[in-house]
MARTIKE-22348 format. One record per residue: residue number from 0; residue in one letter; z, x, y of N, C-alpha, C in turn. Coordinates in Angstrom, 3 decimals, padded with zeros to 6 digits, always signed. Layout:
! residues N
NODE num residuo     n_up   n_east  n_north    ca_up  ca_east ca_north     c_up   c_east  c_north
NODE NUM       A        Z        X        Y        Z        X        Y        Z        X        Y
...
! end
This chain:
! residues 263
NODE num residuo     n_up   n_east  n_north    ca_up  ca_east ca_north     c_up   c_east  c_north
NODE   0       X +131.714 +124.157 -092.019 +132.969 +124.241 -091.268 +133.275 +125.700 -090.948
NODE   1       X +133.479 +125.992 -089.676 +133.773 +127.361 -089.260 +135.148 +127.779 -089.762
NODE   2       X +135.264 +129.064 -090.080 +136.556 +129.590 -090.515 +137.440 +129.800 -089.284
NODE   3       X +138.643 +129.276 -089.318 +139.572 +129.388 -088.191 +140.725 +130.285 -088.603
NODE   4       X +140.862 +131.391 -087.925 +141.890 +132.371 -088.257 +143.125 +132.203 -087.374
NODE   5       X +144.196 +132.841 -087.790 +145.431 +132.820 -087.000 +145.201 +133.463 -085.630
NODE   6       X +144.311 +134.453 -085.589 +143.980 +135.124 -084.333 +143.298 +134.149 -083.378
NODE   7       X +142.414 +133.298 -083.932 +141.730 +132.295 -083.111 +142.742 +131.308 -082.524
NODE   8       X +143.665 +130.874 -083.354 +144.674 +129.906 -082.919 +145.547 +130.512 -081.820
NODE   9       X +145.948 +131.765 -082.028 +146.796 +132.429 -081.033 +146.054 +132.582 -079.705
NODE  10       X +144.769 +132.936 -079.761 +143.987 +133.118 -078.541 +143.887 +131.807 -077.760
NODE  11       X +143.674 +130.702 -078.477 +143.584 +129.402 -077.817 +144.929 +128.976 -077.266
NODE  12       X +145.968 +129.264 -078.026 +147.318 +128.926 -077.568 +147.663 +129.698 -076.294
NODE  13       X +147.346 +130.985 -076.271 +147.631 +131.811 -075.101 +146.832 +131.354 -073.886
NODE  14       X +145.609 +130.909 -074.128 +144.730 +130.510 -073.024 +145.092 +129.153 -072.440
NODE  15       X +145.663 +128.291 -073.257 +145.896 +126.912 -072.807 +147.358 +126.532 -072.674
NODE  16       X +148.239 +127.299 -073.285 +149.651 +126.932 -073.260 +150.009 +125.845 -074.258
NODE  17       X +149.067 +125.467 -075.101 +149.305 +124.419 -076.094 +150.138 +124.974 -077.250
NODE  18       X +150.737 +124.052 -078.008 +151.490 +124.458 -079.183 +150.561 +124.957 -080.277
NODE  19       X +151.124 +125.687 -081.234 +150.306 +126.280 -082.294 +149.576 +125.218 -083.107
NODE  20       X +150.274 +124.162 -083.502 +149.638 +123.127 -084.310 +148.566 +122.379 -083.532
NODE  21       X +148.822 +122.140 -082.230 +147.813 +121.470 -081.407 +146.575 +122.339 -081.267
NODE  22       X +146.793 +123.642 -081.098 +145.657 +124.558 -080.962 +144.825 +124.599 -082.245
NODE  23       X +145.506 +124.647 -083.375 +144.795 +124.683 -084.658 +144.022 +123.390 -084.888
NODE  24       X +144.652 +122.278 -084.545 +143.993 +120.985 -084.738 +142.752 +120.861 -083.863
NODE  25       X +142.858 +121.337 -082.598 +141.720 +121.255 -081.683 +140.566 +122.115 -082.175
NODE  26       X +140.854 +123.313 -082.671 +139.800 +124.176 -083.201 +139.140 +123.562 -084.427
NODE  27       X +139.953 +122.932 -085.264 +139.414 +122.288 -086.470 +138.490 +121.139 -086.084
NODE  28       X +138.936 +120.309 -085.155 +138.133 +119.154 -084.750 +136.865 +119.565 -084.019
NODE  29       X +136.892 +120.731 -083.378 +135.721 +121.207 -082.628 +134.932 +122.250 -083.424
NODE  30       X +135.218 +122.344 -084.734 +134.491 +123.242 -085.623 +134.496 +124.679 -085.104
NODE  31       X +135.660 +125.107 -084.597 +135.808 +126.496 -084.165 +135.285 +126.816 -082.786
NODE  32       X +134.722 +125.831 -082.089 +134.180 +126.058 -080.734 +135.351 +126.219 -079.755
NODE  33       X +135.547 +127.447 -079.289 +136.700 +127.765 -078.441 +136.682 +126.964 -077.134
NODE  34       X +135.541 +126.906 -076.459 +135.437 +126.206 -075.177 +135.664 +124.710 -075.336
NODE  35       X +135.080 +124.130 -076.379 +135.253 +122.694 -076.619 +136.710 +122.381 -076.948
NODE  36       X +137.334 +123.239 -077.725 +138.739 +123.037 -078.073 +139.627 +123.165 -076.836
NODE  37       X +139.304 +124.119 -075.986 +140.063 +124.298 -074.745 +139.986 +123.053 -073.880
NODE  38       X +138.778 +122.507 -073.759 +138.586 +121.309 -072.945 +139.319 +120.112 -073.544
NODE  39       X +139.285 +120.001 -074.866 +139.995 +118.906 -075.528 +141.489 +118.985 -075.240
NODE  40       X +142.047 +120.187 -075.360 +143.476 +120.362 -075.099 +143.815 +120.091 -073.641
NODE  41       X +142.918 +120.496 -072.747 +143.149 +120.262 -071.322 +143.188 +118.768 -071.022
NODE  42       X +142.243 +118.024 -071.580 +142.196 +116.578 -071.352 +143.430 +115.881 -071.915
NODE  43       X +143.844 +116.312 -073.100 +145.048 +115.725 -073.691 +146.276 +116.082 -072.860
NODE  44       X +146.306 +117.322 -072.371 +147.426 +117.764 -071.559 +147.526 +116.998 -070.260
NODE  45       X +146.383 +116.726 -069.626 +146.378 +115.962 -068.381 +146.817 +114.528 -068.620
NODE  46       X +146.422 +113.977 -069.743 +146.835 +112.608 -070.075 +148.352 +112.538 -070.235
NODE  47       X +148.916 +113.543 -070.897 +150.371 +113.588 -071.045 +151.049 +113.813 -069.701
NODE  48       X +150.425 +114.657 -068.866 +151.001 +114.952 -067.549 +151.091 +113.697 -066.699
NODE  49       X +150.123 +112.802 -066.856 +150.125 +111.568 -066.070 +151.350 +110.714 -066.380
NODE  50       X +151.846 +110.808 -067.597 +153.022 +110.014 -067.975 +154.308 +110.585 -067.373
NODE  51       X +154.224 +111.807 -066.836 +155.406 +112.423 -066.232 +155.462 +112.252 -064.722
NODE  52       X +154.489 +111.555 -064.164 +154.351 +111.495 -062.708 +155.483 +110.759 -062.001
NODE  53       X +156.277 +109.970 -062.748 +157.380 +109.247 -062.113 +158.725 +109.955 -062.305
NODE  54       X +158.701 +111.153 -062.863 +159.944 +111.896 -063.049 +160.306 +112.646 -061.769
NODE  55       X +161.593 +112.764 -061.512 +162.053 +113.442 -060.297 +161.578 +114.888 -060.263
NODE  56       X +161.097 +115.309 -059.090 +160.658 +116.702 -058.944 +161.207 +117.287 -057.642
NODE  57       X +162.525 +117.372 -057.577 +163.183 +117.855 -056.366 +163.274 +119.378 -056.318
NODE  58       X +162.873 +120.039 -057.395 +162.832 +121.500 -057.382 +161.433 +121.956 -056.941
NODE  59       X +161.225 +123.253 -056.918 +159.926 +123.765 -056.511 +160.076 +125.024 -055.680
NODE  60       X +159.083 +125.291 -054.847 +159.105 +126.479 -053.992 +158.263 +126.223 -052.747
NODE  61       X +158.628 +126.942 -051.684 +157.914 +126.859 -050.408 +157.199 +128.177 -050.180
NODE  62       X +155.926 +128.089 -049.817 +155.161 +129.280 -049.466 +154.910 +129.319 -047.971
NODE  63       X +154.984 +130.504 -047.382 +154.738 +130.685 -045.952 +153.914 +131.945 -045.764
NODE  64       X +152.803 +131.809 -045.043 +151.935 +132.955 -044.800 +151.517 +132.945 -043.335
NODE  65       X +151.551 +134.116 -042.709 +151.288 +134.226 -041.274 +150.235 +135.298 -041.005
NODE  66       X +149.353 +134.999 -040.065 +148.362 +135.973 -039.616 +148.153 +135.771 -038.121
NODE  67       X +148.884 +136.541 -037.310 +148.743 +136.434 -035.865 +149.149 +135.067 -035.341
NODE  68       X +148.180 +134.331 -034.829 +148.455 +133.023 -034.232 +148.280 +131.875 -035.223
NODE  69       X +148.182 +132.186 -036.501 +148.008 +131.167 -037.534 +149.122 +131.296 -038.572
NODE  70       X +149.594 +130.155 -039.039 +150.632 +130.163 -040.080 +150.404 +128.987 -041.018
NODE  71       X +150.559 +129.240 -042.310 +150.379 +128.202 -043.329 +151.682 +127.985 -044.063
NODE  72       X +151.957 +126.718 -044.339 +153.180 +126.310 -045.032 +152.785 +125.380 -046.170
NODE  73       X +153.208 +125.703 -047.397 +152.867 +124.893 -048.573 +154.113 +124.656 -049.414
NODE  74       X +154.298 +123.421 -049.823 +155.430 +123.028 -050.666 +154.874 +122.551 -052.008
NODE  75       X +155.248 +123.221 -053.079 +154.848 +122.806 -054.421 +156.109 +122.373 -055.169
NODE  76       X +156.079 +121.146 -055.701 +157.263 +120.560 -056.331 +157.180 +120.641 -057.858
NODE  77       X +158.361 +120.718 -058.480 +158.455 +120.616 -059.930 +159.830 +120.050 -060.278
NODE  78       X +160.135 +119.973 -061.560 +161.365 +119.302 -061.985 +162.572 +120.234 -062.130
NODE  79       X +162.341 +121.472 -062.503 +163.474 +122.367 -062.799 +163.369 +123.671 -062.016
NODE  80       X +164.537 +124.253 -061.714 +164.528 +125.530 -061.017 +164.013 +126.645 -061.930
NODE  81       X +164.171 +126.469 -063.238 +163.640 +127.454 -064.188 +162.132 +127.601 -064.017
NODE  82       X +161.434 +126.476 -063.966 +159.982 +126.520 -063.778 +159.623 +127.020 -062.391
NODE  83       X +160.396 +126.591 -061.377 +160.098 +126.965 -059.997 +160.189 +128.468 -059.776
NODE  84       X +161.025 +129.144 -060.568 +161.210 +130.585 -060.409 +160.319 +131.398 -061.347
NODE  85       X +159.491 +130.721 -062.138 +158.628 +131.434 -063.080 +157.478 +132.132 -062.346
NODE  86       X +156.978 +133.186 -062.954 +155.908 +133.968 -062.325 +154.667 +133.136 -062.061
NODE  87       X +154.300 +132.291 -063.039 +153.089 +131.490 -062.877 +153.195 +130.497 -061.740
NODE  88       X +154.349 +129.865 -061.611 +154.556 +128.886 -060.540 +154.522 +129.568 -059.181
NODE  89       X +155.243 +130.663 -059.041 +155.302 +131.368 -057.762 +153.953 +131.965 -057.389
NODE  90       X +153.203 +132.416 -058.388 +151.870 +132.962 -058.114 +150.949 +131.874 -057.558
NODE  91       X +151.061 +130.662 -058.105 +150.231 +129.569 -057.606 +150.633 +129.191 -056.185
NODE  92       X +151.924 +129.162 -055.899 +152.388 +128.876 -054.535 +151.798 +129.892 -053.563
NODE  93       X +151.838 +131.166 -053.936 +151.290 +132.217 -053.071 +149.789 +132.050 -052.893
NODE  94       X +149.085 +131.733 -053.978 +147.626 +131.549 -053.902 +147.268 +130.374 -052.995
NODE  95       X +147.980 +129.265 -053.143 +147.706 +128.092 -052.327 +147.975 +128.366 -050.848
NODE  96       X +149.060 +129.065 -050.577 +149.421 +129.351 -049.190 +148.391 +130.266 -048.534
NODE  97       X +147.975 +131.297 -049.259 +146.965 +132.213 -048.734 +145.644 +131.483 -048.503
NODE  98       X +145.308 +130.558 -049.404 +144.062 +129.809 -049.276 +144.094 +128.890 -048.057
NODE  99       X +145.230 +128.231 -047.823 +145.355 +127.354 -046.657 +145.237 +128.169 -045.368
NODE 100       X +145.848 +129.350 -045.345 +145.762 +130.204 -044.158 +144.317 +130.614 -043.882
NODE 101       X +143.572 +130.901 -044.941 +142.203 +131.384 -044.777 +141.181 +130.263 -044.580
NODE 102       X +141.409 +129.119 -045.258 +140.366 +128.090 -045.311 +140.748 +126.750 -044.686
NODE 103       X +142.041 +126.531 -044.464 +142.465 +125.237 -043.936 +143.195 +124.419 -044.989
NODE 104       X +143.732 +123.281 -044.561 +144.572 +122.468 -045.442 +143.815 +121.902 -046.639
NODE 105       X +142.505 +121.745 -046.513 +141.702 +121.232 -047.626 +141.606 +122.191 -048.791
NODE 106       X +142.049 +123.424 -048.599 +141.972 +124.413 -049.676 +142.827 +124.018 -050.873
NODE 107       X +143.880 +123.247 -050.653 +144.737 +122.826 -051.758 +143.983 +121.883 -052.688
NODE 108       X +143.296 +120.907 -052.116 +142.531 +119.965 -052.932 +141.438 +120.691 -053.712
NODE 109       X +140.852 +121.707 -053.111 +139.796 +122.467 -053.781 +140.326 +123.242 -054.984
NODE 110       X +141.622 +123.412 -055.051 +142.242 +124.138 -056.163 +143.054 +123.211 -057.066
NODE 111       X +142.667 +121.966 -057.117 +143.389 +120.979 -057.923 +143.380 +121.321 -059.407
NODE 112       X +142.319 +121.978 -059.878 +142.266 +122.318 -061.306 +143.342 +123.331 -061.669
NODE 113       X +143.644 +124.248 -060.755 +144.700 +125.229 -061.017 +146.059 +124.541 -061.085
NODE 114       X +146.245 +123.527 -060.238 +147.494 +122.758 -060.258 +147.593 +121.960 -061.562
NODE 115       X +146.474 +121.363 -061.961 +146.445 +120.618 -063.231 +146.786 +121.528 -064.414
NODE 116       X +146.227 +122.733 -064.401 +146.486 +123.663 -065.506 +147.965 +124.022 -065.582
NODE 117       X +148.610 +124.168 -064.419 +150.039 +124.476 -064.425 +150.850 +123.288 -064.930
NODE 118       X +150.420 +122.067 -064.575 +151.088 +120.864 -065.104 +151.081 +120.876 -066.632
NODE 119       X +149.946 +121.249 -067.191 +149.813 +121.270 -068.647 +150.684 +122.368 -069.254
NODE 120       X +150.689 +123.524 -068.609 +151.395 +124.682 -069.159 +152.899 +124.491 -069.176
NODE 121       X +153.471 +124.035 -068.051 +154.936 +123.948 -068.003 +155.454 +122.549 -068.323
NODE 122       X +154.534 +121.590 -068.468 +154.885 +120.241 -068.919 +155.924 +119.564 -068.024
NODE 123       X +155.695 +119.658 -066.720 +156.568 +119.002 -065.751 +155.743 +118.249 -064.723
NODE 124       X +156.418 +117.400 -063.981 +155.767 +116.649 -062.908 +155.601 +117.568 -061.707
NODE 125       X +154.452 +118.214 -061.635 +154.152 +119.114 -060.523 +153.341 +118.350 -059.480
NODE 126       X +153.753 +118.480 -058.241 +153.129 +117.718 -057.163 +153.116 +118.566 -055.893
NODE 127       X +152.039 +118.459 -055.136 +151.970 +119.150 -053.851 +152.698 +118.318 -052.803
NODE 128       X +153.612 +118.946 -052.096 +154.320 +118.279 -051.010 +153.632 +118.547 -049.682
NODE 129       X +154.386 +118.990 -048.708 +153.836 +119.259 -047.377 +152.850 +120.428 -047.416
NODE 130       X +151.739 +120.248 -046.726 +150.756 +121.321 -046.541 +150.387 +121.333 -045.058
NODE 131       X +150.660 +122.433 -044.380 +150.442 +122.483 -042.942 +149.844 +123.818 -042.530
NODE 132       X +148.816 +123.749 -041.688 +148.262 +124.939 -041.051 +148.470 +124.783 -039.553
NODE 133       X +149.190 +125.726 -038.961 +149.445 +125.694 -037.522 +148.660 +126.826 -036.871
NODE 134       X +147.842 +126.479 -035.901 +147.095 +127.464 -035.130 +147.547 +127.351 -033.679
NODE 135       X +148.194 +128.385 -033.181 +148.730 +128.345 -031.821 +147.600 +128.329 -030.800
NODE 136       X +147.772 +127.540 -029.751 +146.803 +127.509 -028.660 +146.832 +128.840 -027.911
NODE 137       X +145.763 +129.136 -027.192 +145.686 +130.380 -026.433 +146.889 +130.508 -025.503
NODE 138       X +147.530 +131.651 -025.558 +148.679 +131.902 -024.698 +150.005 +131.478 -025.300
NODE 139       X +149.972 +130.678 -026.353 +151.206 +130.245 -027.013 +151.609 +131.250 -028.090
NODE 140       X +152.837 +131.133 -028.534 +153.329 +132.038 -029.573 +153.897 +131.236 -030.739
NODE 141       X +153.879 +131.852 -031.903 +154.447 +131.237 -033.103 +155.670 +132.024 -033.543
NODE 142       X +156.587 +131.312 -034.178 +157.660 +131.983 -034.893 +157.846 +131.245 -036.213
NODE 143       X +158.294 +131.976 -037.219 +158.456 +131.388 -038.549 +159.781 +131.840 -039.159
NODE 144       X +160.192 +131.073 -040.135 +161.384 +131.444 -040.904 +161.240 +130.884 -042.302
NODE 145       X +161.553 +131.705 -043.289 +161.542 +131.264 -044.687 +162.861 +131.667 -045.321
NODE 146       X +163.613 +130.670 -045.752 +164.876 +130.942 -046.445 +164.567 +131.122 -047.924
NODE 147       X +164.903 +132.282 -048.442 +164.601 +132.627 -049.840 +165.878 +132.593 -050.648
NODE 148       X +165.799 +131.957 -051.802 +166.945 +131.834 -052.699 +166.477 +132.032 -054.128
NODE 149       X +167.115 +132.918 -054.837 +166.740 +133.207 -056.232 +165.263 +133.559 -056.367
NODE 150       X +164.746 +134.300 -055.404 +163.381 +134.798 -055.498 +162.286 +133.838 -055.095
NODE 151       X +162.638 +132.707 -054.550 +161.614 +131.734 -054.126 +161.984 +131.159 -052.763
NODE 152       X +160.964 +130.772 -052.002 +161.208 +130.119 -050.733 +161.710 +128.700 -050.963
NODE 153       X +162.780 +128.315 -050.252 +163.335 +126.970 -050.430 +163.337 +126.167 -049.131
NODE 154       X +163.065 +126.827 -048.001 +163.103 +126.143 -046.707 +162.254 +126.948 -045.730
NODE 155       X +161.135 +126.393 -045.298 +160.218 +127.116 -044.424 +159.985 +126.394 -043.112
NODE 156       X +159.839 +127.159 -042.040 +159.650 +126.600 -040.701 +158.562 +127.363 -039.956
NODE 157       X +157.744 +126.621 -039.228 +156.800 +127.197 -038.267 +157.008 +126.458 -036.958
NODE 158       X +157.142 +127.200 -035.854 +157.330 +126.562 -034.550 +156.439 +127.248 -033.525
NODE 159       X +155.789 +126.445 -032.686 +154.893 +126.949 -031.637 +155.520 +126.697 -030.272
NODE 160       X +155.563 +127.749 -029.458 +156.152 +127.623 -028.134 +155.202 +128.066 -027.041
NODE 161       X +155.437 +127.541 -025.850 +154.666 +127.923 -024.662 +155.650 +128.369 -023.591
NODE 162       X +155.472 +129.586 -023.098 +156.363 +130.097 -022.073 +157.759 +130.382 -022.585
NODE 163       X +157.888 +130.632 -023.874 +159.189 +130.915 -024.492 +159.147 +132.324 -025.066
NODE 164       X +160.174 +133.117 -024.799 +160.202 +134.474 -025.351 +160.435 +134.412 -026.857
NODE 165       X +160.012 +135.473 -027.537 +160.018 +135.471 -028.997 +161.408 +135.285 -029.586
NODE 166       X +162.418 +135.918 -028.995 +163.765 +135.809 -029.537 +164.289 +134.384 -029.417
NODE 167       X +164.037 +133.747 -028.258 +164.485 +132.356 -028.078 +163.781 +131.438 -029.063
NODE 168       X +162.489 +131.702 -029.272 +161.726 +130.876 -030.199 +162.220 +131.076 -031.627
NODE 169       X +162.608 +132.301 -031.951 +163.127 +132.557 -033.298 +164.445 +131.818 -033.523
NODE 170       X +165.267 +131.758 -032.494 +166.523 +131.013 -032.616 +166.248 +129.535 -032.867
NODE 171       X +165.195 +129.014 -032.240 +164.818 +127.622 -032.477 +164.349 +127.446 -033.921
NODE 172       X +163.575 +128.423 -034.432 +163.115 +128.345 -035.824 +164.297 +128.334 -036.789
NODE 173       X +165.282 +129.190 -036.536 +166.473 +129.222 -037.384 +167.227 +127.894 -037.307
NODE 174       X +167.313 +127.350 -036.101 +167.995 +126.070 -035.914 +167.297 +124.962 -036.707
NODE 175       X +165.977 +124.894 -036.616 +165.216 +123.860 -037.322 +165.480 +123.934 -038.822
NODE 176       X +165.524 +125.154 -039.351 +165.693 +125.328 -040.794 +166.920 +124.596 -041.310
NODE 177       X +168.004 +124.644 -040.549 +169.251 +124.091 -041.063 +169.609 +122.736 -040.451
NODE 178       X +169.070 +122.413 -039.266 +169.352 +121.114 -038.654 +168.384 +120.036 -039.138
NODE 179       X +167.203 +120.456 -039.596 +166.195 +119.549 -040.151 +165.876 +118.349 -039.236
NODE 180       X +165.450 +118.608 -038.010 +165.042 +117.496 -037.141 +163.813 +116.801 -037.716
NODE 181       X +163.663 +115.528 -037.388 +162.515 +114.775 -037.896 +161.436 +114.558 -036.848
NODE 182       X +161.741 +114.893 -035.588 +160.766 +114.696 -034.517 +161.029 +115.702 -033.409
NODE 183       X +160.003 +115.992 -032.624 +160.157 +116.908 -031.492 +160.786 +116.203 -030.301
NODE 184       X +160.294 +114.999 -029.988 +160.801 +114.212 -028.867 +161.085 +112.783 -029.321
NODE 185       X +161.755 +112.023 -028.467 +162.029 +110.622 -028.789 +160.739 +109.828 -028.993
NODE 186       X +159.717 +110.177 -028.250 +158.455 +109.433 -028.337 +157.826 +109.524 -029.715
NODE 187       X +158.180 +110.555 -030.478 +157.599 +110.725 -031.802 +158.349 +109.945 -032.887
NODE 188       X +159.496 +109.413 -032.548 +160.271 +108.643 -033.527 +159.655 +107.253 -033.658
NODE 189       X +159.457 +106.812 -034.874 +158.838 +105.512 -035.125 +159.603 +104.395 -034.417
NODE 190       X +158.870 +103.592 -033.625 +159.496 +102.537 -032.824 +160.247 +101.527 -033.690
NODE 191       X +159.714 +101.223 -034.839 +160.367 +100.271 -035.748 +161.707 +100.820 -036.240
NODE 192       X +161.738 +102.123 -036.496 +162.974 +102.757 -036.940 +164.020 +102.733 -035.826
NODE 193       X +163.569 +102.946 -034.592 +164.489 +102.913 -033.446 +165.093 +101.523 -033.286
NODE 194       X +164.262 +100.507 -033.375 +164.756 +099.133 -033.220 +165.708 +098.750 -034.346
NODE 195       X +165.440 +099.245 -035.529 +166.323 +098.974 -036.657 +167.691 +099.604 -036.425
NODE 196       X +167.685 +100.839 -035.894 +168.945 +101.526 -035.607 +169.677 +100.829 -034.459
NODE 197       X +168.934 +100.402 -033.445 +169.550 +099.704 -032.308 +170.236 +098.415 -032.776
NODE 198       X +169.577 +097.680 -033.655 +170.152 +096.435 -034.168 +171.418 +096.710 -034.969
NODE 199       X +171.402 +097.766 -035.766 +172.580 +098.116 -036.559 +173.744 +098.516 -035.653
NODE 200       X +173.439 +099.258 -034.599 +174.486 +099.682 -033.666 +175.054 +098.497 -032.887
NODE 201       X +174.195 +097.522 -032.597 +174.669 +096.321 -031.912 +175.621 +095.537 -032.808
NODE 202       X +175.291 +095.419 -034.084 +176.170 +094.721 -035.028 +177.533 +095.416 -035.117
NODE 203       X +177.502 +096.751 -035.145 +178.760 +097.504 -035.207 +179.590 +097.260 -033.956
NODE 204       X +178.918 +097.289 -032.811 +179.613 +097.101 -031.529 +180.247 +095.714 -031.443
NODE 205       X +179.507 +094.719 -031.888 +180.038 +093.349 -031.882 +181.253 +093.247 -032.808
NODE 206       X +181.133 +093.857 -033.986 +182.215 +093.773 -034.972 +183.481 +094.446 -034.471
NODE 207       X +183.329 +095.399 -033.563 +184.482 +096.094 -033.006 +185.193 +095.283 -031.920
NODE 208       X +184.587 +094.149 -031.564 +185.196 +093.284 -030.561 +185.023 +093.758 -029.134
NODE 209       X +184.011 +094.580 -028.886 +183.756 +095.050 -027.529 +183.318 +093.879 -026.649
NODE 210       X +183.618 +093.910 -025.350 +183.197 +092.827 -024.458 +181.674 +092.736 -024.376
NODE 211       X +181.171 +091.504 -024.367 +179.724 +091.296 -024.433 +178.984 +091.993 -023.300
NODE 212       X +179.566 +092.003 -022.102 +178.877 +092.601 -020.970 +178.704 +094.117 -021.115
NODE 213       X +179.447 +094.701 -022.050 +179.347 +096.156 -022.248 +178.466 +096.530 -023.441
NODE 214       X +177.978 +095.542 -024.180 +177.220 +095.824 -025.396 +176.026 +096.753 -025.169
NODE 215       X +175.201 +096.391 -024.204 +173.968 +097.166 -023.984 +174.273 +098.629 -023.682
NODE 216       X +175.255 +098.854 -022.808 +175.593 +100.228 -022.426 +176.155 +101.000 -023.611
NODE 217       X +176.996 +100.358 -024.388 +177.589 +101.021 -025.547 +176.516 +101.367 -026.579
NODE 218       X +175.644 +100.396 -026.834 +174.586 +100.609 -027.824 +173.656 +101.741 -027.395
NODE 219       X +173.271 +101.765 -026.126 +172.378 +102.822 -025.654 +173.050 +104.189 -025.755
NODE 220       X +174.356 +104.232 -025.476 +175.073 +105.495 -025.615 +175.093 +105.975 -027.056
NODE 221       X +175.305 +105.055 -027.969 +175.323 +105.414 -029.380 +173.924 +105.765 -029.890
NODE 222       X +172.921 +105.114 -029.332 +171.550 +105.421 -029.718 +171.177 +106.830 -029.263
NODE 223       X +171.677 +107.213 -028.087 +171.450 +108.583 -027.609 +172.062 +109.583 -028.583
NODE 224       X +173.240 +109.271 -029.101 +173.872 +110.131 -030.093 +173.044 +110.224 -031.362
NODE 225       X +172.450 +109.110 -031.749 +171.591 +109.090 -032.942 +170.369 +109.966 -032.729
NODE 226       X +169.764 +109.893 -031.534 +168.613 +110.749 -031.223 +169.009 +112.225 -031.272
NODE 227       X +170.207 +112.541 -030.834 +170.647 +113.931 -030.838 +170.757 +114.491 -032.249
NODE 228       X +170.890 +113.618 -033.220 +170.967 +114.071 -034.606 +169.583 +114.320 -035.203
NODE 229       X +168.549 +113.686 -034.662 +167.240 +113.723 -035.303 +166.125 +114.358 -034.479
NODE 230       X +166.267 +114.387 -033.159 +165.202 +114.877 -032.271 +165.482 +116.333 -031.892
NODE 231       X +164.556 +117.224 -032.175 +164.767 +118.649 -031.992 +165.241 +119.004 -030.589
NODE 232       X +164.512 +118.576 -029.564 +164.824 +119.013 -028.202 +166.175 +118.512 -027.720
NODE 233       X +166.711 +117.481 -028.353 +168.004 +116.939 -027.950 +169.161 +117.457 -028.789
NODE 234       X +168.853 +118.125 -029.887 +169.904 +118.678 -030.733 +170.570 +119.861 -030.036
NODE 235       X +171.845 +120.054 -030.311 +172.531 +121.238 -029.809 +172.117 +122.446 -030.630
NODE 236       X +171.632 +123.489 -029.960 +171.158 +124.666 -030.677 +172.289 +125.255 -031.518
NODE 237       X +172.056 +125.376 -032.814 +173.046 +125.885 -033.770 +174.361 +125.103 -033.713
NODE 238       X +174.267 +123.808 -033.321 +175.456 +122.970 -033.289 +176.263 +123.080 -032.011
NODE 239       X +175.819 +123.904 -031.058 +176.532 +124.037 -029.785 +176.251 +122.840 -028.883
NODE 240       X +176.940 +122.782 -027.753 +176.729 +121.679 -026.818 +175.396 +121.805 -026.080
NODE 241       X +174.928 +123.035 -025.864 +173.668 +123.251 -025.150 +172.493 +122.808 -026.008
NODE 242       X +171.672 +121.913 -025.483 +170.546 +121.391 -026.260 +169.460 +122.447 -026.416
NODE 243       X +168.625 +122.248 -027.410 +167.490 +123.147 -027.620 +166.634 +123.212 -026.361
NODE 244       X +166.368 +122.070 -025.754 +165.526 +122.033 -024.550 +166.095 +122.909 -023.441
NODE 245       X +167.409 +122.939 -023.318 +168.042 +123.693 -022.230 +168.110 +125.190 -022.493
NODE 246       X +167.693 +125.636 -023.662 +167.700 +127.075 -023.954 +166.327 +127.713 -023.761
NODE 247       X +165.350 +126.928 -023.329 +163.967 +127.418 -023.285 +163.578 +128.065 -021.962
NODE 248       X +164.481 +128.057 -020.992 +164.232 +128.710 -019.703 +162.907 +128.293 -019.052
NODE 249       X +162.658 +126.993 -019.068 +161.450 +126.476 -018.436 +160.243 +126.404 -019.351
NODE 250       X +160.350 +126.991 -020.536 +159.249 +126.924 -021.493 +159.292 +125.623 -022.275
NODE 251       X +158.448 +125.510 -023.288 +158.402 +124.275 -024.069 +158.077 +124.564 -025.523
NODE 252       X +158.545 +123.679 -026.379 +158.151 +123.695 -027.786 +156.986 +122.727 -027.929
NODE 253       X +155.886 +123.223 -028.420 +154.689 +122.389 -028.551 +154.697 +121.586 -029.846
NODE 254       X +155.151 +122.190 -030.906 +155.222 +121.491 -032.201 +155.978 +122.358 -033.196
NODE 255       X +156.374 +121.725 -034.276 +157.006 +122.465 -035.372 +156.643 +121.799 -036.686
NODE 256       X +156.740 +122.570 -037.749 +156.526 +122.046 -039.096 +157.610 +122.625 -039.991
NODE 257       X +158.063 +121.807 -040.937 +159.095 +122.265 -041.860 +158.837 +121.707 -043.242
NODE 258       X +159.171 +122.495 -044.243 +159.118 +122.040 -045.638 +160.340 +122.605 -046.338
NODE 259       X +161.013 +121.770 -047.125 +162.190 +122.235 -047.843 +162.358 +121.458 -049.134
NODE 260       X +163.061 +122.050 -050.077 +163.276 +121.395 -051.360 +164.060 +120.105 -051.176
NODE 261       X +163.656 +119.081 -051.907 +164.311 +117.790 -051.807 +163.669 +116.862 -050.812
NODE 262       X +162.766 +117.363 -050.002 +162.109 +116.509 -048.983 +160.959 +115.745 -049.608
! end
């Protein structure tokens, strides 16, 4: 039986994030083999992490990285703001974002072991949320916005425009951050969701005692109002009456991506 010292236990504890007794037990069971003990603790930690997968993880951080016509957006979720603001968590968010910018969206999956290790270390339900790489087409421009709170990104936006000046595009990025549209145009809204909303609006209209011959017109008017709440180009820029589409001076928004805590 190999001699296991307090120094050995501390080294394993520091390397794995395991408790002192767990580290000592793993070294004892592995006859002092540091690598085998590390692997044992990792496997046990992952097994425990799996039991936390149904816990709420509305906290976390958003990473945003830009290089010319390319921008990467990564959302990493966790359970508490304490963990989300920790150096290890934020470092991983930065690493993942930089990797997506350099290698593409698949870079996150390639780094799953690093995510697993963080799950074990902080003992929370850590999950990758939105991961997006936007590459602007030739001649198009990008604008980004990251709202930072308590040292971490909490709301990130990337928007691509064609024929839009940078300042106008930046105003659209700021608008997206706080208006949180779910689609660029009406065509992108799920047809089933639209029909469900139309049916609900019809029920409301009927309950109000409106004349039957006016139902269709009333419902369509209310549906237009619903689209204005969710569709970017129809929203009033910064809540004003002028729609986003009408501020583009003939240009167009090609696409946008957003990630924020709680999504």
